[in-house]
C-alpha positions as a Markdown table, in Angstrom:
| # | Residue | x | y | z |
|---|---|---|---|---|
| 1 | Met | 43.7 | -19.6 | 131.2 |
| 2 | Asn | 41.2 | -22.4 | 130.7 |
| 3 | Asp | 42.9 | -25.6 | 129.3 |
| 4 | His | 39.6 | -27.4 | 128.7 |
| 5 | Val | 38.2 | -27.6 | 125.2 |
| 6 | Phe | 34.4 | -27.8 | 125.1 |
| 7 | Ser | 32.3 | -28.4 | 122.1 |
| 8 | Asp | 28.6 | -27.9 | 121.6 |
| 9 | Lys | 28.8 | -30.5 | 118.8 |
| 10 | Lys | 27.1 | -33.8 | 119.9 |
| 11 | Pro | 29.3 | -36.9 | 119.2 |
| 12 | Glu | 28.4 | -39.1 | 116.4 |
| 13 | Ala | 26.1 | -42.1 | 117.2 |
| 14 | Ile | 27.9 | -45.2 | 118.3 |
| 15 | Glu | 28.9 | -47.5 | 115.4 |
| 16 | Pro | 28.7 | -51.2 | 116.2 |
| 17 | Leu | 31.9 | -53.0 | 117.1 |
| 18 | Ser | 33.4 | -55.5 | 114.6 |
| 19 | Phe | 34.3 | -59.0 | 115.9 |
| 20 | Ser | 36.5 | -61.6 | 114.2 |
| 21 | Phe | 38.3 | -64.7 | 115.2 |
| 22 | Glu | 42.0 | -65.4 | 114.7 |
| 23 | Gly | 43.4 | -68.9 | 114.9 |
| 24 | Glu | 42.1 | -72.3 | 114.0 |
| 25 | Ile | 39.3 | -74.4 | 115.6 |
| 26 | Phe | 39.8 | -78.1 | 115.2 |
| 27 | Arg | 36.8 | -80.4 | 115.4 |
| 28 | Lys | 36.9 | -82.8 | 118.3 |
| 29 | Arg | 39.7 | -80.9 | 120.1 |
| 30 | Thr | 39.1 | -79.9 | 123.7 |
| 31 | Glu | 41.3 | -76.8 | 123.8 |
| 32 | Asn | 41.6 | -74.5 | 120.8 |
| 33 | Asp | 43.5 | -71.3 | 121.4 |
| 34 | Val | 41.9 | -68.5 | 119.5 |
| 35 | Ala | 41.9 | -64.7 | 119.7 |
| 36 | Leu | 38.7 | -62.7 | 119.5 |
| 37 | Asn | 39.5 | -59.4 | 117.8 |
| 38 | Ile | 37.2 | -56.5 | 118.7 |
| 39 | Phe | 37.5 | -53.4 | 116.5 |
| 40 | Asn | 36.1 | -50.1 | 117.6 |
| 41 | Pro | 35.3 | -48.1 | 114.4 |
| 42 | Asn | 34.3 | -45.0 | 116.4 |
| 43 | Asn | 36.3 | -41.7 | 116.7 |
| 44 | Tyr | 36.2 | -42.0 | 120.5 |
| 45 | Thr | 37.0 | -44.6 | 123.1 |
| 46 | Val | 34.4 | -47.1 | 124.1 |
| 47 | Thr | 34.2 | -49.4 | 127.2 |
| 48 | Ile | 32.6 | -52.8 | 127.0 |
| 49 | Phe | 31.0 | -53.4 | 130.4 |
| 50 | Glu | 29.0 | -56.5 | 129.6 |
| 51 | Met | 29.8 | -59.2 | 127.0 |
| 52 | Glu | 28.8 | -62.8 | 126.3 |
| 53 | Val | 30.2 | -65.0 | 123.6 |
| 54 | Thr | 28.7 | -68.5 | 123.5 |
| 55 | Gly | 31.2 | -71.3 | 124.1 |
| 56 | Ile | 34.2 | -69.0 | 124.9 |
| 57 | Lys | 36.3 | -68.9 | 128.0 |
| 58 | Thr | 38.4 | -65.8 | 128.5 |
| 59 | Asn | 41.3 | -64.9 | 130.7 |
| 60 | Ser | 40.4 | -61.2 | 130.4 |
| 61 | Ser | 38.0 | -59.4 | 132.7 |
| 62 | Leu | 35.5 | -56.7 | 132.0 |
| 63 | Pro | 35.4 | -53.8 | 131.6 |
| 64 | Leu | 37.4 | -53.6 | 128.4 |
| 65 | Thr | 38.4 | -50.2 | 127.1 |
| 66 | Ile | 39.1 | -49.9 | 123.4 |
| 67 | Gly | 40.6 | -46.7 | 121.9 |
| 68 | Lys | 39.2 | -44.9 | 118.9 |
| 69 | Asn | 39.7 | -46.8 | 115.6 |
| 70 | Asn | 41.6 | -49.5 | 117.5 |
| 71 | Thr | 41.4 | -53.3 | 117.9 |
| 72 | Tyr | 41.5 | -55.2 | 121.2 |
| 73 | Lys | 42.7 | -58.8 | 121.0 |
| 74 | Leu | 41.1 | -61.1 | 123.6 |
| 75 | His | 42.9 | -64.4 | 124.0 |
| 76 | Thr | 40.5 | -67.2 | 124.5 |
| 77 | Thr | 40.0 | -71.0 | 124.3 |
| 78 | Phe | 37.2 | -72.9 | 122.7 |
| 79 | Asn | 36.1 | -76.5 | 123.5 |
| 80 | Ala | 35.3 | -78.1 | 120.2 |
| 81 | Ser | 35.2 | -81.7 | 121.5 |
| 82 | Ala | 31.5 | -82.0 | 120.6 |
| 83 | Ile | 31.8 | -80.1 | 117.3 |
| 84 | Gly | 31.5 | -82.1 | 114.0 |
| 85 | Glu | 30.3 | -79.4 | 111.6 |
| 86 | Ser | 32.4 | -77.5 | 109.2 |
| 87 | Asn | 31.3 | -74.1 | 110.7 |
| 88 | Ile | 30.3 | -72.9 | 114.1 |
| 89 | Asp | 28.0 | -70.0 | 114.8 |
| 90 | Phe | 29.1 | -67.8 | 117.7 |
| 91 | Tyr | 26.5 | -65.6 | 119.3 |
| 92 | Ile | 27.8 | -62.4 | 120.7 |
| 93 | Ser | 26.0 | -59.9 | 122.9 |
| 94 | Tyr | 27.6 | -56.8 | 124.4 |
| 95 | Arg | 26.9 | -53.5 | 126.1 |
| 96 | Ile | 29.1 | -50.5 | 125.7 |
| 97 | Lys | 29.3 | -47.0 | 126.9 |
| 98 | Ser | 31.1 | -44.0 | 125.5 |
| 99 | Met | 30.9 | -40.2 | 125.3 |
| 100 | Ala | 28.0 | -40.8 | 122.9 |
| 101 | Gly | 26.0 | -42.8 | 125.5 |
| 102 | Glu | 25.3 | -46.5 | 125.9 |
| 103 | Asp | 24.4 | -49.1 | 123.4 |
| 104 | Glu | 23.6 | -52.8 | 123.3 |
| 105 | Lys | 24.0 | -55.2 | 120.3 |
| 106 | Thr | 23.8 | -58.9 | 119.4 |
| 107 | Leu | 25.3 | -60.6 | 116.4 |
| 108 | Thr | 26.3 | -64.0 | 115.0 |
| 109 | Ile | 29.7 | -64.9 | 113.5 |
| 110 | Lys | 30.1 | -68.0 | 111.4 |
| 111 | Val | 33.6 | -69.5 | 111.9 |
| 112 | Pro | 35.0 | -72.4 | 109.9 |
| 113 | Thr | 36.4 | -75.4 | 111.6 |
| 114 | Lys | 39.2 | -77.8 | 110.6 |
| 115 | Gly | 39.8 | -81.5 | 110.9 |
| 116 | Ala | 37.9 | -84.7 | 110.0 |
| 117 | Met | 34.2 | -84.4 | 109.5 |
| 118 | Ser | 32.0 | -86.2 | 111.9 |
| 119 | Thr | 29.2 | -88.3 | 110.4 |
| 120 | Asp | 26.7 | -90.0 | 112.5 |
| 121 | Phe | 25.4 | -93.1 | 110.7 |
| 122 | Asp | 24.5 | -96.7 | 111.5 |
| 123 | Asp | 27.2 | -98.9 | 110.1 |
| 124 | Asp | 25.5 | -102.2 | 111.2 |
| 125 | Phe | 24.2 | -103.7 | 108.0 |
| 126 | Asp | 21.6 | -106.4 | 108.0 |
| 127 | Ile | 22.5 | -109.1 | 105.5 |
């Protein structure tokens, strides 16, 4: 008896992964512990074999395998010592492979920051 199930139905096209940050980023703080949540909306497992997130250090190594309709939490740190703005734009690029093939995407996530605002102005007044 054959225990393998084969289908002539092609898998659905790869849906883009969803990225979100969990935790707080404080302006002017060197180490901010945050988690990058990566959600796989596909009905099959995907493997991230290349990924870059600007400004993020990660303790995890690639490849990352994420189950169908599942979220992977990547624990990271972010150096915000030079950040004075109320939001940071994170640029993310990744390449994944799955039973539907390979795909490559880039995206930007705007993440709010906390703490005192930094204003650069000249406070030397000529009298």
